C-alpha positions in Angstrom: 0.1 -0.1 0.0 1.3 3.5 -1.0 2.3 5.9 1.9 0.5 9.1 1.0 2.6 11.3 3.3 4.1 14.1 1.3 2.2 13.1 -1.9 0.6 15.8 -4.1 -3.1 15.2 -4.2 -5.3 17.3 -6.3 -9.1 17.6 -5.2 -11.3 18.1 -8.1 -14.5 19.2 -6.5 -17.8 18.6 -8.6 -20.3 20.2 -6.3 -21.3 22.4 -9.1 -21.8 19.6 -11.6 -22.5 16.1 -10.0 -23.6 17.7 -6.9 -26.2 19.8 -8.6 -27.3 16.6 -10.3 -28.8 15.4 -7.0 -32.5 14.8 -7.7 -34.4 18.1 -7.0 -31.3 20.3 -6.5 -30.8 23.5 -8.5 -28.4 26.2 -7.8 -29.1 29.8 -9.0 -26.2 31.6 -10.8 -25.6 33.7 -7.8 -25.3 30.6 -5.6 -22.9 29.0 -8.0 -20.7 32.0 -7.9 -20.7 32.0 -4.0 -20.0 28.3 -4.0 -17.3 28.6 -6.3 -15.6 31.6 -4.6 -15.8 29.7 -1.2 -14.2 26.5 -2.6 -11.4 28.7 -4.2 -10.7 30.5 -1.1 -10.6 27.5 0.9 -8.0 26.1 -1.4 -9.6 23.7 -3.7 -7.4 23.2 -6.9 -10.1 22.2 -9.4 -13.8 22.7 -9.9 -15.9 20.8 -12.3 -18.3 23.4 -12.8 -21.1 22.5 -15.3 -22.3 20.8 -18.5 -22.4 23.4 -21.2 -24.1 21.2 -23.7 -27.2 21.5 -21.7 -27.9 24.8 -23.2 -27.4 28.6 -23.4 -28.3 29.1 -19.7 -25.7 26.5 -18.4 -23.2 28.0 -20.8 -23.9 31.5 -19.4 -23.3 30.2 -15.8 -20.1 28.5 -16.7 -19.0 31.8 -18.5 -19.6 33.8 -15.4 -17.7 31.2 -13.4 -14.7 31.6 -15.7 -15.1 35.4 -15.6 -14.4 35.1 -11.8 -10.7 34.6 -12.5 -10.4 32.1 -9.8 -7.0 30.4 -8.9 -8.8 26.9 -9.3 -8.8 25.2 -12.6 -12.4 25.0 -14.0 -13.4 22.0 -16.0 -16.8 21.1 -17.7 -18.3 17.7 -18.1 -18.9 16.5 -21.6 -19.9 13.3 -23.6 -17.3 12.2 -26.1 -18.9 14.3 -28.8 -17.3 17.1 -30.7 -20.6 19.2 -30.3 -20.3 19.0 -26.5 -16.8 19.9 -26.5 -17.4 22.8 -28.8 -20.0 24.2 -26.5 -17.5 24.1 -23.6 -14.9 26.0 -25.7 -17.5 28.7 -26.1 -17.7 29.3 -22.4 -14.0 30.0 -22.2 -12.9 27.0 -20.1 -9.3 25.5 -20.7 -10.0 22.0 -19.3 -12.7 19.4 -19.9 -13.8 15.8 -18.8 -14.7 13.8 -21.7 -16.9 10.9 -20.5 -17.8 7.6 -22.2 -19.6 4.6 -21.0 -16.9 1.7 -20.6 -19.0 -1.3 -19.2 -20.4 -3.9 -21.6 -23.9 -3.3 -19.9 -23.7 0.3 -20.5 -22.3 0.0 -24.1 -24.8 -2.4 -25.3 -28.0 -1.2 -23.4 -27.6 2.6 -23.0 -25.4 3.3 -26.2 -26.4 0.5 -28.3 -22.9 0.5 -29.6 -19.8 -1.7 -29.5 -16.4 -1.6 -27.8 -14.8 -0.6 -31.2 -17.3 2.5 -31.4 -16.1 3.5 -27.9 -12.5 3.5 -28.8 -13.0 5.4 -32.0 -15.2 8.0 -30.3 -12.5 8.4 -27.6 -9.9 9.1 -30.4 -12.1 11.3 -32.2 -13.2 13.5 -29.4 -10.0 13.6 -27.5 -8.2 14.4 -30.7 -10.6 17.3 -31.3 -10.1 18.7 -27.6 -6.3 18.5 -27.9 -6.2 20.3 -31.1 -7.9 23.1 -29.4 -5.5 23.2 -26.6 -7.7 21.9 -24.0 -6.5 20.0 -20.8 -8.3 16.7 -20.9 -9.6 14.1 -18.2 -11.0 11.1 -19.9 -13.8 9.9 -17.8 -14.6 6.1 -17.8 -18.2 5.9 -16.8 -19.2 2.7 -15.0 -15.4 1.6 -15.0 -16.1 -0.6 -11.9 -18.2 -3.0 -14.0 -15.9 -2.7 -17.1 -13.7 -5.5 -18.3 -10.2 -4.7 -17.0 -8.5 -5.6 -20.2 -10.8 -3.2 -22.2 -10.2 -0.4 -19.6 -6.4 -1.0 -19.9 -6.7 -0.6 -23.7 -8.8 2.7 -23.3 -6.2 3.8 -20.9 -3.6 3.2 -23.5 -5.4 5.1 -26.3 -6.0 8.0 -23.9 -2.3 8.2 -23.3 -1.2 7.9 -27.0 -3.6 10.6 -27.9 -2.4 13.1 -25.4 -5.0 12.9 -22.5 -3.8 14.6 -19.3 -5.3 12.0 -17.0 -7.8 9.2 -16.7 -11.0 9.2 -14.5 -12.0 5.9 -12.9 -15.6 6.1 -12.1 -17.4 3.8 -9.6 -20.5 5.3 -11.1 -23.1 2.9 -9.1 -21.1 2.9 -5.9 -20.7 -0.9 -5.9 -17.2 -1.2 -4.8 -15.4 -1.9 -1.5 -12.1 -0.3 -0.6 -10.2 -3.4 -1.2 -11.5 -3.8 -4.7 -11.0 -0.3 -5.5 -7.3 -0.4 -4.4 -6.8 -3.6 -6.6 -8.2 -2.1 -9.8 -6.6 1.3 -9.5 -3.2 -0.5 -8.7 -3.8 -2.7 -11.7 -4.1 0.2 -14.1 -1.4 2.3 -12.4 1.2 -0.4 -12.9 0.5 -0.8 -16.5 0.1 2.7 -18.1 1.9 5.7 -17.2 -1.0 8.1 -17.1 -2.2 10.1 -14.0 -5.4 8.4 -12.6 -8.4 10.3 -11.0 -10.8 8.3 -8.7 -14.7 9.2 -8.8 -16.8 7.3 -6.3 -20.4 7.3 -5.3 -22.0 6.4 -2.0 -24.7 3.8 -2.7 -23.2 1.4 -0.2 -21.9 4.0 2.1 -18.3 3.5 1.1 -17.6 6.5 -1.2 -15.1 8.2 1.1 -13.4 5.0 2.0 -13.2 4.1 -1.7 -11.8 7.4 -2.6 -9.0 7.1 0.0 -8.3 3.5 -1.3 -8.0 4.7 -4.7 -5.5 7.4 -3.7 -3.7 4.8 -1.7 -3.3 2.7 -4.8 -1.9 5.4 -6.7 -4.5 7.8 -8.1 -3.5 11.6 -7.7 -6.9 13.2 -8.4 -10.0 12.7 -6.5 -13.6 13.9 -7.0 -15.6 15.2 -4.2 -18.8 17.1 -3.5 -19.6 19.4 -0.5 -21.8 17.4 1.9 -21.6 14.4 -0.4 -24.1 15.7 -2.7 -24.8 13.8 -6.0 -26.7 11.1 -8.1 -28.8 8.8 -5.7 -26.8 8.4 -2.5 -24.3 11.0 -3.5 -20.5 11.2 -4.0 -17.4 11.2 -1.7 -18.0 14.1 0.7 -15.5 16.8 0.4 -15.0 17.6 3.9 -14.7 13.8 4.9 -11.9 13.3 2.1 -10.0 16.5 3.2 -10.0 15.4 6.9 -9.3 11.7 6.2 -6.5 12.7 4.2 -5.1 14.9 6.8 -5.6 12.6 9.9 -5.6 9.1 8.4 -3.1 9.6 5.7 -0.8 12.5 6.7 -1.4 14.4 3.6 -1.2 18.2 3.7 -4.0 19.1 1.3 -3.7 22.9 1.6 -7.3 23.3 2.4 -8.4 25.7 5.2 -10.2 23.3 7.2 -11.4 26.1 9.6 -13.9 27.1 7.0 -15.3 23.6 6.3 -18.5 24.1 8.4 -19.3 27.4 6.8 -18.9 26.0 3.3 -21.0 23.0 4.4 -23.8 25.1 5.7 -23.5 27.5 2.4 -24.1 24.5 0.2 -26.7 23.0 2.5 -28.8 26.1 2.3 -28.3 26.5 -1.5 -29.3 22.9 -2.2 -32.2 23.0 0.2 -30.4 19.9 1.9 -29.9 21.1 5.7 -26.8 19.6 7.0 -27.7 16.9 9.6 -26.5 17.6 13.2 -24.7 14.2 13.2 -23.0 14.6 9.7 -19.4 13.3 9.8 -16.8 16.1 10.3 -19.2 19.1 9.9 -22.3 18.3 11.9 -23.1 20.6 14.7 -23.3 17.8 17.2 -20.6 15.4 16.0 -18.3 16.7 19.0 -21.0 15.9 21.6 -20.3 13.8 24.8 -22.8 12.3 27.1 -21.6 9.0 28.7 -19.7 9.7 32.1 -16.6 7.8 31.0 -16.3 9.9 27.9 -17.0 13.1 29.4 -14.4 12.7 32.3 -11.9 11.7 29.7 -12.6 14.7 27.5 -12.5 17.1 30.4 -9.0 15.6 31.4 -7.7 15.7 27.8 -9.8 16.0 24.6 -7.5 13.9 22.9 -8.8 10.9 24.9 -12.0 10.8 22.8 -11.6 13.3 20.0 -9.4 12.5 16.9 -9.0 16.1 16.2 -10.0 19.4 17.6 -13.5 20.7 16.7 -12.1 24.1 16.0 -10.0 22.6 13.3 -13.2 22.5 11.1 -15.0 25.4 12.8 -17.1 23.6 15.3 -17.1 23.5 19.3 -17.5 20.7 21.8 -20.8 20.0 23.5 -21.2 18.3 26.8 -24.6 16.6 27.0 -26.4 15.9 30.2 -28.4 12.7 29.8 -29.2 9.2 30.7 -25.5 8.0 30.7 -24.1 11.2 32.3 -21.7 11.0 35.3 -20.8 13.3 38.2 -17.9 14.9 36.4 -20.1 16.0 33.5 -22.8 17.3 35.8 -20.3 19.3 37.9 -18.9 20.9 34.8 -22.2 21.9 33.5 -23.1 23.3 36.9 -20.0 25.4 37.0 -20.8 26.7 33.4 -24.0 28.0 34.8 -22.2 29.9 37.5 -23.3 27.4 40.2 -20.9 25.7 42.8 -21.5 21.9 42.6 -20.4 21.5 46.2 -23.7 23.2 47.3 -25.7 20.1 46.1 -26.0 16.3 46.6 -24.6 15.5 43.3 -25.5 11.8 43.4 -29.1 12.6 44.1 -29.1 15.4 41.3 -27.6 13.0 38.8 -30.2 10.4 39.5 -32.8 13.2 38.8 -31.0 14.4 35.7 -30.9 10.8 34.3 -34.7 10.1 35.2 -35.6 13.3 33.5 -33.6 12.5 30.3 -35.3 9.0 30.2 -38.8 10.5 30.7 -38.1 13.2 27.9 -36.0 10.8 25.5 -33.6 13.9 25.1 -30.8 15.7 26.9 -31.6 17.7 29.9 -31.5 21.4 29.2 -30.1 24.2 31.1 -33.4 25.5 32.2 -34.5 22.0 33.5 -31.1 21.6 35.3 -31.8 24.9 37.1 -35.3 23.9 38.1 -33.8 20.8 39.7 -31.3 22.8 41.5 -33.8 25.1 42.8 -35.9 22.3 44.1 -33.1 20.6 45.8 -32.2 24.0 47.4 -35.7 24.5 48.6 -35.9 21.0 50.1 -32.5 21.6 51.8 -34.0 24.9 53.2 -37.2 23.2 54.3 -35.1 20.4 56.1 -32.9 23.0 57.8 -35.9 25.0 59.1 -37.6 21.8 60.4 -34.5 20.8 62.2 -34.3 24.2 63.9 -38.0 24.1 64.7 
């Protein structure tokens, strides 16, 4: 397995293309511009920004993105058709993805063509793109169901015709990380052409498969913010970035402190609010309730947190509930300006646990204050009764 430490990995974010292909999602031009600026400012190297062949409005959107003058390279998605590539040229982009179906099931049942037609179409479209000075990624749609020998043949054609890289697509999200590694490694060892990994999340393994592809030698990876995309979505940008940083030791150059703000921007624009428990960027993913964990975190956050929540723009939450312990309760009381030593903590803790069980939710500060007042009043009543 390849050590990624020190490796140059390029993130090609496709939120504005594959992300917008999420069923029911539509970005306005203003939203596209804001998202593109945010991705650029956070340090993303490439943006796949649209499909000019869709028509004049999409072309105008892409042209507006080009006119932003971003540092990130902008690519458009195209079928392996000269008309598609011509439409991209007219927007002013200098880089394209040329996509072809490469599995027999799609070649026969979707295109109603043959393997030879795919090879000739690749040569024709790639040749046209290179004649016009475009940077080209050849996209192998449904590569995960394709014959490996045929994929290898297409990779060799792409290299001979001047392609800049080759995109391996797990279009239906059917791979596991081990198979992903094997397939990317197989291609990398046989043809000297940079590889790009594009994964979908149908089996919940898009991020893991993206990392596996990089481990196997791919140097470009596709992502979408919040994991937007067709069906179950794509590899989530924020997950890939933090996995590369903390699991692989790769310095991506991404300003991770802005991940939550970016996630919320895209969540609002897509009308897909970010779940509180969304990995990396959910507002409650650094919440702790159990007594053991809370005690450990209060002693040293590294006991139960893989990275500082501030690293992505979040903060820690210590929750009072059924599984809370004395340390967490005392900390919450101190946070409310109340001296824990003024109370029978064991008794108060039992009341907190019972309240959480009855309500099937964490105990809120207002409820905790009420429990404290009740105990204080009871203590006062007992004192008065004793004096009497």
